All heavy atoms as a GROMACS GRO file, in nm:
protein
  626
    1ARG      N    1   0.084  -0.119   0.000
    1ARG     CA    2   0.000   0.000   0.000
    1ARG      C    3   0.088   0.124   0.000
    1ARG      O    4   0.186   0.132   0.070
    1ARG     CB    5  -0.088  -0.001   0.125
    1ARG     CG    6  -0.185   0.113   0.125
    1ARG     CD    7  -0.273   0.107   0.247
    1ARG     NE    8  -0.317   0.243   0.269
    1ARG     CZ    9  -0.380   0.284   0.372
    1ARG    NH1   10  -0.406   0.201   0.469
    1ARG    NH2   11  -0.417   0.407   0.384
    2ARG      N   12   0.050   0.222  -0.075
    2ARG     CA   13   0.126   0.346  -0.087
    2ARG      C   14   0.074   0.448   0.014
    2ARG      O   15  -0.042   0.449   0.051
    2ARG     CB   16   0.112   0.405  -0.228
    2ARG     CG   17   0.164   0.315  -0.336
    2ARG     CD   18   0.312   0.323  -0.341
    2ARG     NE   19   0.361   0.229  -0.439
    2ARG     CZ   20   0.485   0.219  -0.470
    2ARG    NH1   21   0.575   0.294  -0.413
    2ARG    NH2   22   0.526   0.131  -0.558
    3SER      N   23   0.164   0.536   0.054
    3SER     CA   24   0.129   0.644   0.144
    3SER      C   25   0.109   0.770   0.062
    3SER      O   26   0.168   0.787  -0.044
    3SER     CB   27   0.242   0.664   0.244
    3SER     OG   28   0.216   0.774   0.326
    4SER      N   29   0.026   0.862   0.110
    4SER     CA   30   0.006   0.987   0.038
    4SER      C   31   0.088   1.100   0.100
    4SER      O   32   0.048   1.214   0.100
    4SER     CB   33  -0.142   1.022   0.031
    4SER     OG   34  -0.198   1.020   0.159
    5VAL      N   35   0.204   1.065   0.151
    5VAL     CA   36   0.299   1.162   0.204
    5VAL      C   37   0.383   1.211   0.087
    5VAL      O   38   0.426   1.133   0.003
    5VAL     CB   39   0.387   1.097   0.313
    5VAL    CG1   40   0.503   1.186   0.351
    5VAL    CG2   41   0.303   1.063   0.434
    6SER      N   42   0.408   1.341   0.082
    6SER     CA   43   0.492   1.399  -0.024
    6SER      C   44   0.636   1.404   0.024
    6SER      O   45   0.665   1.464   0.128
    6SER     CB   46   0.446   1.540  -0.057
    6SER     OG   47   0.314   1.538  -0.105
    7LEU      N   48   0.726   1.344  -0.053
    7LEU     CA   49   0.868   1.352  -0.022
    7LEU      C   50   0.921   1.481  -0.083
    7LEU      O   51   0.909   1.504  -0.203
    7LEU     CB   52   0.945   1.234  -0.081
    7LEU     CG   53   0.940   1.105  -0.003
    7LEU    CD1   54   1.015   0.995  -0.077
    7LEU    CD2   55   0.996   1.122   0.135
    8LEU      N   56   0.980   1.567   0.000
    8LEU     CA   57   1.033   1.694  -0.048
    8LEU      C   58   1.178   1.679  -0.090
    8LEU      O   59   1.222   1.743  -0.185
    8LEU     CB   60   1.019   1.801   0.061
    8LEU     CG   61   0.875   1.822   0.110
    8LEU    CD1   62   0.872   1.923   0.223
    8LEU    CD2   63   0.785   1.865  -0.003
    9TYR      N   64   1.256   1.598  -0.018
    9TYR     CA   65   1.391   1.566  -0.062
    9TYR      C   66   1.441   1.441   0.007
    9TYR      O   67   1.394   1.406   0.115
    9TYR     CB   68   1.490   1.682  -0.041
    9TYR     CG   69   1.536   1.703   0.102
    9TYR    CD1   70   1.639   1.626   0.158
    9TYR    CD2   71   1.479   1.801   0.181
    9TYR    CE1   72   1.680   1.646   0.288
    9TYR    CE2   73   1.521   1.822   0.312
    9TYR     CZ   74   1.622   1.744   0.364
    9TYR     OH   75   1.664   1.763   0.493
   10VAL      N   76   1.535   1.374  -0.056
   10VAL     CA   77   1.605   1.260   0.001
   10VAL      C   78   1.752   1.283  -0.026
   10VAL      O   79   1.793   1.307  -0.139
   10VAL     CB   80   1.561   1.126  -0.063
   10VAL    CG1   81   1.640   1.010  -0.005
   10VAL    CG2   82   1.412   1.104  -0.047
   11LYS      N   83   1.833   1.278   0.080
   11LYS     CA   84   1.976   1.303   0.069
   11LYS      C   85   2.052   1.185   0.128
   11LYS      O   86   2.032   1.151   0.244
   11LYS     CB   87   2.011   1.431   0.143
   11LYS     CG   88   2.157   1.470   0.135
   11LYS     CD   89   2.179   1.600   0.209
   11LYS     CE   90   2.326   1.636   0.211
   11LYS     NZ   91   2.351   1.756   0.290
   12PRO      N   92   2.139   1.120   0.048
   12PRO     CA   93   2.218   1.009   0.103
   12PRO      C   94   2.307   1.057   0.217
   12PRO      O   95   2.356   1.169   0.216
   12PRO     CB   96   2.304   0.964  -0.016
   12PRO     CG   97   2.242   1.024  -0.136
   12PRO     CD   98   2.169   1.147  -0.091
   13GLY      N   99   2.326   0.970   0.313
   13GLY     CA  100   2.411   1.002   0.427
   13GLY      C  101   2.535   0.914   0.428
   13GLY      O  102   2.583   0.871   0.323
   14SER      N  103   2.582   0.882   0.545
   14SER     CA  104   2.705   0.806   0.561
   14SER      C  105   2.679   0.655   0.553
   14SER      O  106   2.566   0.610   0.542
   14SER     CB  107   2.770   0.841   0.693
   14SER     OG  108   2.684   0.807   0.799
   15GLU      N  109   2.787   0.581   0.562
   15GLU     CA  110   2.783   0.435   0.564
   15GLU      C  111   2.873   0.388   0.678
   15GLU      O  112   2.983   0.440   0.696
   15GLU     CB  113   2.836   0.381   0.431
   15GLU     CG  114   2.855   0.233   0.427
   15GLU     CD  115   2.928   0.189   0.299
   15GLU    OE1  116   2.906   0.247   0.193
   15GLU    OE2  117   3.010   0.097   0.311
   16LYS      N  118   2.825   0.292   0.757
   16LYS     CA  119   2.904   0.239   0.868
   16LYS      C  120   2.898   0.087   0.864
   16LYS      O  121   2.796   0.029   0.830
   16LYS     CB  122   2.850   0.288   1.003
   16LYS     CG  123   2.865   0.435   1.026
   16LYS     CD  124   2.810   0.475   1.161
   16LYS     CE  125   2.818   0.626   1.179
   16LYS     NZ  126   2.756   0.670   1.302
   17THR      N  127   3.010   0.022   0.901
   17THR     CA  128   3.015  -0.123   0.910
   17THR      C  129   3.055  -0.161   1.052
   17THR      O  130   3.151  -0.108   1.105
   17THR     CB  131   3.117  -0.183   0.810
   17THR    OG1  132   3.082  -0.141   0.679
   17THR    CG2  133   3.116  -0.334   0.817
   18GLU      N  134   2.978  -0.252   1.111
   18GLU     CA  135   3.007  -0.298   1.247
   18GLU      C  136   2.961  -0.442   1.262
   18GLU      O  137   2.845  -0.474   1.232
   18GLU     CB  138   2.934  -0.209   1.349
   18GLU     CG  139   2.973  -0.238   1.492
   18GLU     CD  140   2.907  -0.140   1.588
   18GLU    OE1  141   2.920  -0.019   1.567
   18GLU    OE2  142   2.845  -0.189   1.683
   19ASP      N  143   3.051  -0.530   1.305
   19ASP     CA  144   3.021  -0.671   1.328
   19ASP      C  145   2.956  -0.738   1.206
   19ASP      O  146   2.859  -0.812   1.218
   19ASP     CB  147   2.931  -0.689   1.451
   19ASP     CG  148   2.998  -0.642   1.578
   19ASP    OD1  149   3.122  -0.653   1.587
   19ASP    OD2  150   2.926  -0.594   1.668
   20GLY      N  151   3.008  -0.709   1.088
   20GLY     CA  152   2.956  -0.771   0.966
   20GLY      C  153   2.825  -0.715   0.916
   20GLY      O  154   2.763  -0.771   0.826
   21VAL      N  155   2.780  -0.605   0.973
   21VAL     CA  156   2.655  -0.542   0.930
   21VAL      C  157   2.686  -0.403   0.876
   21VAL      O  158   2.748  -0.322   0.944
   21VAL     CB  159   2.554  -0.531   1.048
   21VAL    CG1  160   2.429  -0.457   1.004
   21VAL    CG2  161   2.520  -0.667   1.103
   22LYS      N  162   2.645  -0.377   0.751
   22LYS     CA  163   2.661  -0.244   0.693
   22LYS      C  164   2.533  -0.166   0.714
   22LYS      O  165   2.423  -0.220   0.695
   22LYS     CB  166   2.689  -0.253   0.543
   22LYS     CG  167   2.830  -0.283   0.509
   22LYS     CD  168   2.854  -0.265   0.361
   22LYS     CE  169   2.999  -0.292   0.329
   22LYS     NZ  170   3.027  -0.272   0.187
   23LYS      N  171   2.548  -0.041   0.753
   23LYS     CA  172   2.432   0.046   0.770
   23LYS      C  173   2.450   0.166   0.677
   23LYS      O  174   2.553   0.233   0.680
   23LYS     CB  175   2.420   0.097   0.913
   23LYS     CG  176   2.344   0.007   1.004
   23LYS     CD  177   2.330   0.071   1.140
   23LYS     CE  178   2.188   0.058   1.188
   23LYS     NZ  179   2.168   0.113   1.322
   24TYR      N  180   2.351   0.188   0.593
   24TYR     CA  181   2.350   0.302   0.503
   24TYR      C  182   2.247   0.402   0.556
   24TYR      O  183   2.135   0.362   0.591
   24TYR     CB  184   2.312   0.260   0.362
   24TYR     CG  185   2.411   0.166   0.299
   24TYR    CD1  186   2.396   0.028   0.310
   24TYR    CD2  187   2.522   0.215   0.230
   24TYR    CE1  188   2.488  -0.058   0.252
   24TYR    CE2  189   2.614   0.129   0.173
   24TYR     CZ  190   2.596  -0.008   0.184
   24TYR     OH  191   2.688  -0.092   0.128
   25TYR      N  192   2.283   0.528   0.561
   25TYR     CA  193   2.196   0.630   0.617
   25TYR      C  194   2.146   0.724   0.508
   25TYR      O  195   2.215   0.747   0.408
   25TYR     CB  196   2.269   0.711   0.724
   25TYR     CG  197   2.304   0.630   0.845
   25TYR    CD1  198   2.423   0.557   0.851
   25TYR    CD2  199   2.219   0.625   0.954
   25TYR    CE1  200   2.455   0.481   0.962
   25TYR    CE2  201   2.250   0.549   1.066
   25TYR     CZ  202   2.368   0.478   1.068
   25TYR     OH  203   2.399   0.402   1.179
   26ALA      N  204   2.029   0.780   0.530
   26ALA     CA  205   1.973   0.882   0.440
   26ALA      C  206   1.891   0.979   0.524
   26ALA      O  207   1.834   0.942   0.627
   26ALA     CB  208   1.886   0.819   0.333
   27ASN      N  209   1.887   1.103   0.480
   27ASN     CA  210   1.804   1.205   0.544
   27ASN      C  211   1.693   1.241   0.446
   27ASN      O  212   1.717   1.253   0.326
   27ASN     CB  213   1.888   1.329   0.577
   27ASN     CG  214   1.998   1.295   0.674
   27ASN    OD1  215   1.973   1.243   0.782
   27ASN    ND2  216   2.121   1.322   0.637
   28LEU      N  217   1.575   1.258   0.498
   28LEU     CA  218   1.466   1.296   0.410
   28LEU      C  219   1.371   1.392   0.479
   28LEU      O  220   1.368   1.401   0.601
   28LEU     CB  221   1.392   1.174   0.356
   28LEU     CG  222   1.327   1.076   0.452
   28LEU    CD1  223   1.183   1.113   0.474
   28LEU    CD2  224   1.335   0.938   0.393
   29GLU      N  225   1.298   1.463   0.398
   29GLU     CA  226   1.196   1.556   0.446
   29GLU      C  227   1.068   1.525   0.371
   29GLU      O  228   1.069   1.504   0.250
   29GLU     CB  229   1.239   1.700   0.421
   29GLU     CG  230   1.142   1.802   0.478
   29GLU     CD  231   1.194   1.945   0.467
   29GLU    OE1  232   1.315   1.965   0.449
   29GLU    OE2  233   1.109   2.035   0.476
   30CYS      N  234   0.959   1.519   0.446
   30CYS     CA  235   0.830   1.488   0.386
   30CYS      C  236   0.722   1.572   0.453
   30CYS      O  237   0.744   1.633   0.557
   30CYS     CB  238   0.798   1.340   0.398
   30CYS     SG  239   0.784   1.280   0.568
   31GLU      N  240   0.606   1.574   0.389
   31GLU     CA  241   0.492   1.643   0.450
   31GLU      C  242   0.363   1.573   0.412
   31GLU      O  243   0.356   1.502   0.312
   31GLU     CB  244   0.488   1.791   0.411
   31GLU     CG  245   0.469   1.818   0.266
   31GLU     CD  246   0.473   1.967   0.235
   31GLU    OE1  247   0.547   2.043   0.300
   31GLU    OE2  248   0.400   2.006   0.143
   32GLY      N  249   0.263   1.592   0.496
   32GLY     CA  250   0.132   1.531   0.476
   32GLY      C  251   0.048   1.548   0.600
   32GLY      O  252   0.090   1.612   0.698
   33GLN      N  253  -0.067   1.487   0.600
   33GLN     CA  254  -0.151   1.486   0.718
   33GLN      C  255  -0.085   1.398   0.824
   33GLN      O  256  -0.016   1.301   0.791
   33GLN     CB  257  -0.291   1.431   0.684
   33GLN     CG  258  -0.366   1.511   0.579
   33GLN     CD  259  -0.397   1.652   0.626
   33GLN    OE1  260  -0.445   1.671   0.736
   33GLN    NE2  261  -0.369   1.749   0.542
   34MET      N  262  -0.104   1.432   0.949
   34MET     CA  263  -0.037   1.358   1.059
   34MET      C  264  -0.064   1.208   1.048
   34MET      O  265   0.027   1.126   1.064
   34MET     CB  266  -0.083   1.413   1.194
   34MET     CG  267  -0.012   1.352   1.311
   34MET     SD  268   0.164   1.388   1.305
   34MET     CE  269   0.221   1.307   1.450
   35GLU      N  270  -0.188   1.171   1.022
   35GLU     CA  271  -0.224   1.028   1.010
   35GLU      C  272  -0.145   0.961   0.898
   35GLU      O  273  -0.099   0.848   0.912
   35GLU     CB  274  -0.374   1.016   0.984
   35GLU     CG  275  -0.423   0.874   0.975
   35GLU     CD  276  -0.573   0.866   0.954
   35GLU    OE1  277  -0.647   0.941   1.021
   35GLU    OE2  278  -0.614   0.784   0.871
   36GLU      N  279  -0.124   1.031   0.787
   36GLU     CA  280  -0.049   0.976   0.674
   36GLU      C  281   0.099   0.962   0.708
   36GLU      O  282   0.164   0.865   0.668
   36GLU     CB  283  -0.065   1.066   0.551
   36GLU     CG  284  -0.208   1.071   0.500
   36GLU     CD  285  -0.232   1.186   0.403
   36GLU    OE1  286  -0.146   1.275   0.392
   36GLU    OE2  287  -0.337   1.184   0.339
   37VAL      N  288   0.153   1.059   0.782
   37VAL     CA  289   0.294   1.053   0.821
   37VAL      C  290   0.316   0.935   0.916
   37VAL      O  291   0.413   0.860   0.903
   37VAL     CB  292   0.342   1.186   0.883
   37VAL    CG1  293   0.480   1.173   0.943
   37VAL    CG2  294   0.340   1.297   0.778
   38VAL      N  295   0.225   0.914   1.010
   38VAL     CA  296   0.236   0.800   1.102
   38VAL      C  297   0.228   0.669   1.024
   38VAL      O  298   0.304   0.576   1.049
   38VAL     CB  299   0.127   0.808   1.212
   38VAL    CG1  300   0.121   0.679   1.293
   38VAL    CG2  301   0.151   0.927   1.303
   39SER      N  302   0.141   0.663   0.926
   39SER     CA  303   0.130   0.544   0.841
   39SER      C  304   0.259   0.522   0.762
   39SER      O  305   0.307   0.408   0.748
   39SER     CB  306   0.012   0.560   0.746
   39SER     OG  307   0.004   0.451   0.657
   40PHE      N  308   0.319   0.629   0.713
   40PHE     CA  309   0.446   0.623   0.642
   40PHE      C  310   0.556   0.567   0.734
   40PHE      O  311   0.634   0.481   0.695
   40PHE     CB  312   0.482   0.762   0.591
   40PHE     CG  313   0.610   0.771   0.513
   40PHE    CD1  314   0.627   0.700   0.395
   40PHE    CD2  315   0.713   0.852   0.558
   40PHE    CE1  316   0.745   0.710   0.322
   40PHE    CE2  317   0.831   0.863   0.486
   40PHE     CZ  318   0.848   0.791   0.368
   41PHE      N  319   0.561   0.615   0.859
   41PHE     CA  320   0.654   0.563   0.959
   41PHE      C  321   0.636   0.411   0.974
   41PHE      O  322   0.732   0.336   0.975
   41PHE     CB  323   0.631   0.628   1.095
   41PHE     CG  324   0.692   0.763   1.114
   41PHE    CD1  325   0.728   0.844   1.008
   41PHE    CD2  326   0.714   0.811   1.241
   41PHE    CE1  327   0.784   0.968   1.027
   41PHE    CE2  328   0.771   0.935   1.263
   41PHE     CZ  329   0.806   1.014   1.156
   42TYR      N  330   0.512   0.369   0.989
   42TYR     CA  331   0.482   0.227   1.010
   42TYR      C  332   0.532   0.145   0.891
   42TYR      O  333   0.596   0.041   0.910
   42TYR     CB  334   0.331   0.207   1.029
   42TYR     CG  335   0.293   0.062   1.038
   42TYR    CD1  336   0.314  -0.011   1.155
   42TYR    CD2  337   0.238  -0.003   0.928
   42TYR    CE1  338   0.281  -0.145   1.162
   42TYR    CE2  339   0.205  -0.138   0.934
   42TYR     CZ  340   0.226  -0.208   1.051
   42TYR     OH  341   0.194  -0.342   1.058
   43HIS      N  342   0.505   0.192   0.769
   43HIS     CA  343   0.546   0.117   0.650
   43HIS      C  344   0.699   0.110   0.638
   43HIS      O  345   0.753   0.008   0.597
   43HIS     CB  346   0.485   0.176   0.524
   43HIS     CG  347   0.337   0.155   0.516
   43HIS    ND1  348   0.280   0.030   0.505
   43HIS    CD2  349   0.235   0.241   0.520
   43HIS    CE1  350   0.149   0.040   0.502
   43HIS    NE2  351   0.119   0.168   0.512
   44LEU      N  352   0.768   0.218   0.675
   44LEU     CA  353   0.915   0.215   0.674
   44LEU      C  354   0.968   0.112   0.773
   44LEU      O  355   1.057   0.034   0.740
   44LEU     CB  356   0.972   0.352   0.710
   44LEU     CG  357   0.974   0.459   0.603
   44LEU    CD1  358   1.025   0.591   0.662
   44LEU    CD2  359   1.060   0.418   0.486
   45GLU      N  360   0.915   0.114   0.893
   45GLU     CA  361   0.966   0.028   1.000
   45GLU      C  362   0.930  -0.119   0.981
   45GLU      O  363   0.997  -0.206   1.037
   45GLU     CB  364   0.914   0.076   1.136
   45GLU     CG  365   0.974   0.206   1.183
   45GLU     CD  366   1.103   0.188   1.262
   45GLU    OE1  367   1.119   0.085   1.329
   45GLU    OE2  368   1.188   0.278   1.255
   46THR      N  369   0.826  -0.151   0.905
   46THR     CA  370   0.782  -0.290   0.891
   46THR      C  371   0.816  -0.350   0.755
   46THR      O  372   0.778  -0.463   0.727
   46THR     CB  373   0.630  -0.302   0.916
   46THR    OG1  374   0.560  -0.220   0.824
   46THR    CG2  375   0.595  -0.266   1.059
   47THR      N  376   0.891  -0.278   0.673
   47THR     CA  377   0.930  -0.331   0.542
   47THR      C  378   1.032  -0.443   0.559
   47THR      O  379   1.105  -0.448   0.658
   47THR     CB  380   0.987  -0.219   0.453
   47THR    OG1  381   1.019  -0.275   0.326
   47THR    CG2  382   1.112  -0.158   0.511
   48ALA      N  383   1.039  -0.532   0.462
   48ALA     CA  384   1.136  -0.641   0.464
   48ALA      C  385   1.277  -0.591   0.430
   48ALA      O  386   1.373  -0.668   0.438
   48ALA     CB  387   1.094  -0.749   0.365
   49ASP      N  388   1.294  -0.465   0.396
   49ASP     CA  389   1.423  -0.408   0.358
   49ASP      C  390   1.510  -0.367   0.477
   49ASP      O  391   1.613  -0.303   0.458
   49ASP     CB  392   1.403  -0.287   0.266
   49ASP     CG  393   1.346  -0.325   0.132
   49ASP    OD1  394   1.378  -0.436   0.083
   49ASP    OD2  395   1.271  -0.245   0.075
   50LEU      N  396   1.470  -0.401   0.597
   50LEU     CA  397   1.545  -0.370   0.720
   50LEU      C  398   1.572  -0.220   0.735
   50LEU      O  399   1.683  -0.177   0.763
   50LEU     CB  400   1.675  -0.449   0.727
   50LEU     CG  401   1.661  -0.602   0.731
   50LEU    CD1  402   1.798  -0.668   0.728
   50LEU    CD2  403   1.583  -0.646   0.852
   51LEU      N  404   1.469  -0.140   0.715
   51LEU     CA  405   1.479   0.005   0.734
   51LEU      C  406   1.445   0.040   0.878
   51LEU      O  407   1.360  -0.025   0.940
   51LEU     CB  408   1.383   0.079   0.640
   51LEU     CG  409   1.411   0.065   0.491
   51LEU    CD1  410   1.300   0.132   0.411
   51LEU    CD2  411   1.545   0.124   0.455
   52LYS      N  412   1.510   0.144   0.929
   52LYS     CA  413   1.483   0.189   1.065
   52LYS      C  414   1.487   0.341   1.068
   52LYS      O  415   1.575   0.403   1.011
   52LYS     CB  416   1.590   0.135   1.161
   52LYS     CG  417   1.571   0.180   1.303
   52LYS     CD  418   1.680   0.126   1.393
   52LYS     CE  419   1.659   0.176   1.535
   52LYS     NZ  420   1.770   0.142   1.621
   53ILE      N  421   1.390   0.400   1.135
   53ILE     CA  422   1.390   0.545   1.156
   53ILE      C  423   1.481   0.571   1.275
   53ILE      O  424   1.453   0.528   1.387
   53ILE     CB  425   1.248   0.598   1.181
   53ILE    CG1  426   1.160   0.570   1.059
   53ILE    CG2  427   1.252   0.747   1.212
   53ILE    CD1  428   1.012   0.595   1.082
   54GLU      N  429   1.592   0.639   1.250
   54GLU     CA  430   1.689   0.666   1.355
   54GLU      C  431   1.648   0.784   1.441
   54GLU      O  432   1.661   0.783   1.562
   54GLU     CB  433   1.827   0.693   1.294
   54GLU     CG  434   1.884   0.576   1.217
   54GLU     CD  435   1.928   0.461   1.305
   54GLU    OE1  436   1.952   0.482   1.425
   54GLU    OE2  437   1.939   0.348   1.254
   55LYS      N  438   1.599   0.890   1.377
   55LYS     CA  439   1.548   1.008   1.450
   55LYS      C  440   1.456   1.085   1.357
   55LYS      O  441   1.463   1.072   1.235
   55LYS     CB  442   1.663   1.096   1.501
   55LYS     CG  443   1.749   1.156   1.393
   55LYS     CD  444   1.861   1.239   1.453
   55LYS     CE  445   1.952   1.291   1.342
   55LYS     NZ  446   2.060   1.373   1.395
   56TYR      N  447   1.370   1.165   1.419
   56TYR     CA  448   1.277   1.245   1.340
   56TYR      C  449   1.236   1.369   1.418
   56TYR      O  450   1.246   1.373   1.539
   56TYR     CB  451   1.154   1.164   1.298
   56TYR     CG  452   1.068   1.120   1.414
   56TYR    CD1  453   0.963   1.199   1.459
   56TYR    CD2  454   1.092   1.000   1.479
   56TYR    CE1  455   0.884   1.159   1.565
   56TYR    CE2  456   1.015   0.960   1.586
   56TYR     CZ  457   0.911   1.039   1.628
   56TYR     OH  458   0.834   1.000   1.735
   57GLU      N  459   1.188   1.466   1.344
   57GLU     CA  460   1.134   1.589   1.403
   57GLU      C  461   1.011   1.627   1.321
   57GLU      O  462   1.017   1.636   1.199
   57GLU     CB  463   1.237   1.700   1.396
   57GLU     CG  464   1.191   1.830   1.458
   57GLU     CD  465   1.299   1.937   1.452
   57GLU    OE1  466   1.416   1.905   1.475
   57GLU    OE2  467   1.262   2.052   1.423
   58ILE      N  468   0.900   1.646   1.390
   58ILE     CA  469   0.774   1.681   1.324
   58ILE      C  470   0.734   1.822   1.366
   58ILE      O  471   0.737   1.854   1.485
   58ILE     CB  472   0.662   1.582   1.360
   58ILE    CG1  473   0.698   1.443   1.310
   58ILE    CG2  474   0.528   1.628   1.304
   58ILE    CD1  475   0.599   1.336   1.348
   59GLN      N  476   0.697   1.902   1.266
   59GLN     CA  477   0.651   2.039   1.292
   59GLN      C  478   0.516   2.060   1.224
   59GLN      O  479   0.495   2.012   1.114
   59GLN     CB  480   0.752   2.140   1.237
   59GLN     CG  481   0.888   2.130   1.300
   59GLN     CD  482   0.988   2.224   1.236
   59GLN    OE1  483   0.969   2.272   1.126
   59GLN    NE2  484   1.097   2.251   1.306
   60PRO      N  485   0.428   2.134   1.289
   60PRO     CA  486   0.298   2.163   1.226
   60PRO      C  487   0.317   2.253   1.103
   60PRO      O  488   0.404   2.338   1.100
   60PRO     CB  489   0.219   2.235   1.335
   60PRO     CG  490   0.321   2.285   1.432
   60PRO     CD  491   0.440   2.196   1.421
   61LYS      N  492   0.234   2.227   1.002
   61LYS     CA  493   0.241   2.306   0.880
   61LYS      C  494   0.112   2.384   0.860
   61LYS      O  495   0.105   2.472   0.776
   61LYS     CB  496   0.267   2.214   0.761
   61LYS     CG  497   0.302   2.289   0.635
   61LYS     CD  498   0.348   2.196   0.528
   61LYS     CE  499   0.388   2.275   0.406
   61LYS     NZ  500   0.285   2.287   0.307
   62GLY      N  501   0.008   2.350   0.934
   62GLY     CA  502  -0.122   2.417   0.924
   62GLY      C  503  -0.229   2.323   0.873
   62GLY      O  504  -0.200   2.229   0.798
   63ASP      N  505  -0.353   2.346   0.916
   63ASP     CA  506  -0.468   2.264   0.874
   63ASP      C  507  -0.440   2.114   0.886
   63ASP      O  508  -0.460   2.037   0.793
   63ASP     CB  509  -0.512   2.297   0.732
   63ASP     CG  510  -0.575   2.434   0.720
   63ASP    OD1  511  -0.612   2.491   0.825
   63ASP    OD2  512  -0.587   2.484   0.608
   64GLU      N  513  -0.390   2.072   1.000
   64GLU     CA  514  -0.362   1.932   1.032
   64GLU      C  515  -0.246   1.873   0.953
   64GLU      O  516  -0.214   1.756   0.967
   64GLU     CB  517  -0.487   1.845   1.014
   64GLU     CG  518  -0.600   1.885   1.108
   64GLU     CD  519  -0.722   1.797   1.089
   64GLU    OE1  520  -0.706   1.679   1.054
   64GLU    OE2  521  -0.833   1.847   1.113
   65ALA      N  522  -0.183   1.950   0.868
   65ALA     CA  523  -0.067   1.902   0.793
   65ALA      C  524   0.059   1.921   0.879
   65ALA      O  525   0.065   2.010   0.963
   65ALA     CB  526  -0.053   1.977   0.662
   66VAL      N  527   0.156   1.833   0.857
   66VAL     CA  528   0.283   1.841   0.928
   66VAL      C  529   0.397   1.824   0.828
   66VAL      O  530   0.381   1.769   0.721
   66VAL     CB  531   0.295   1.733   1.039
   66VAL    CG1  532   0.193   1.755   1.148
   66VAL    CG2  533   0.286   1.593   0.983
   67ARG      N  534   0.512   1.876   0.869
   67ARG     CA  535   0.636   1.857   0.794
   67ARG      C  536   0.729   1.777   0.883
   67ARG      O  537   0.741   1.805   1.002
   67ARG     CB  538   0.698   1.991   0.759
   67ARG     CG  539   0.828   1.977   0.682
   67ARG     CD  540   0.873   2.109   0.630
   67ARG     NE  541   0.785   2.144   0.519
   67ARG     CZ  542   0.817   2.226   0.421
   67ARG    NH1  543   0.934   2.285   0.421
   67ARG    NH2  544   0.733   2.252   0.325
   68CYS      N  545   0.794   1.677   0.826
   68CYS     CA  546   0.879   1.588   0.904
   68CYS      C  547   1.017   1.579   0.840
   68CYS      O  548   1.029   1.559   0.720
   68CYS     CB  549   0.815   1.449   0.910
   68CYS     SG  550   0.913   1.331   1.002
   69VAL      N  551   1.119   1.594   0.923
   69VAL     CA  552   1.257   1.572   0.882
   69VAL      C  553   1.303   1.448   0.957
   69VAL      O  554   1.283   1.438   1.078
   69VAL     CB  555   1.345   1.693   0.919
   69VAL    CG1  556   1.490   1.668   0.882
   69VAL    CG2  557   1.294   1.819   0.852
   70MET      N  558   1.361   1.352   0.886
   70MET     CA  559   1.402   1.229   0.952
   70MET      C  560   1.531   1.173   0.895
   70MET      O  561   1.569   1.206   0.783
   70MET     CB  562   1.292   1.124   0.945
   70MET     CG  563   1.268   1.066   0.809
   70MET     SD  564   1.146   0.932   0.809
   70MET     CE  565   0.996   1.024   0.820
   71SER      N  566   1.594   1.092   0.976
   71SER     CA  567   1.712   1.017   0.936
   71SER      C  568   1.675   0.870   0.944
   71SER      O  569   1.622   0.824   1.046
   71SER     CB  570   1.828   1.047   1.032
   71SER     OG  571   1.938   0.967   1.002
   72ILE      N  572   1.699   0.798   0.834
   72ILE     CA  573   1.667   0.655   0.832
   72ILE      C  574   1.795   0.577   0.799
   72ILE      O  575   1.891   0.631   0.746
   72ILE     CB  576   1.555   0.621   0.731
   72ILE    CG1  577   1.597   0.657   0.588
   72ILE    CG2  578   1.426   0.691   0.769
   72ILE    CD1  579   1.499   0.608   0.484
   73SER      N  580   1.792   0.448   0.831
   73SER     CA  581   1.905   0.363   0.798
   73SER      C  582   1.852   0.233   0.738
   73SER      O  583   1.738   0.194   0.759
   73SER     CB  584   1.989   0.332   0.922
   73SER     OG  585   1.916   0.255   1.014
   74ARG      N  586   1.941   0.170   0.660
   74ARG     CA  587   1.910   0.038   0.604
   74ARG      C  588   2.026  -0.054   0.638
   74ARG      O  589   2.143  -0.019   0.613
   74ARG     CB  590   1.892   0.046   0.453
   74ARG     CG  591   1.862  -0.092   0.395
   74ARG     CD  592   1.831  -0.087   0.250
   74ARG     NE  593   1.792  -0.220   0.206
   74ARG     CZ  594   1.798  -0.261   0.081
   74ARG    NH1  595   1.839  -0.179  -0.013
   74ARG    NH2  596   1.762  -0.383   0.050
   75MET      N  597   1.994  -0.169   0.692
   75MET     CA  598   2.097  -0.265   0.729
   75MET      C  599   2.114  -0.369   0.618
   75MET      O  600   2.016  -0.418   0.563
   75MET     CB  601   2.060  -0.337   0.857
   75MET     CG  602   2.068  -0.248   0.979
   75MET     SD  603   2.045  -0.341   1.133
   75MET     CE  604   1.876  -0.393   1.118
   76ILE      N  605   2.241  -0.400   0.588
   76ILE     CA  606   2.275  -0.505   0.493
   76ILE      C  607   2.363  -0.604   0.568
   76ILE      O  608   2.470  -0.568   0.618
   76ILE     CB  609   2.353  -0.448   0.371
   76ILE    CG1  610   2.280  -0.334   0.305
   76ILE    CG2  611   2.386  -0.560   0.271
   76ILE    CD1  612   2.156  -0.369   0.229
   77LEU      N  613   2.319  -0.728   0.576
   77LEU     CA  614   2.396  -0.831   0.645
   77LEU      C  615   2.499  -0.888   0.549
   77LEU      O  616   2.465  -0.931   0.440
   77LEU     CB  617   2.303  -0.941   0.696
   77LEU     CG  618   2.189  -0.895   0.787
   77LEU    CD1  619   2.097  -1.011   0.820
   77LEU    CD2  620   2.243  -0.831   0.912
   78SER      N  621   2.625  -0.886   0.591
   78SER     CA  622   2.734  -0.935   0.504
   78SER      C  623   2.755  -1.083   0.524
   78SER      O  624   2.738  -1.138   0.625
   78SER     CB  625   2.864  -0.863   0.536
   78SER     OG  626   2.846  -0.725   0.529
   0.00000   0.00000   0.00000
């Protein structure tokens, strides 16, 4: 299922390797209704791609809309 959150930008981040696990980081900014952003969070965290939301900040945008800046990571098992 797709989310109706608008991605404003996605910027690749760093890469770290620890104990045979590579972690790739990315920063992104999105906006949408709060319910849609929460649904987007859920879909990111429950995907089979081993994605994790490392940190996020949500700010009101008006009329129940919010803007979210977040850092996510993806784990690759070596």
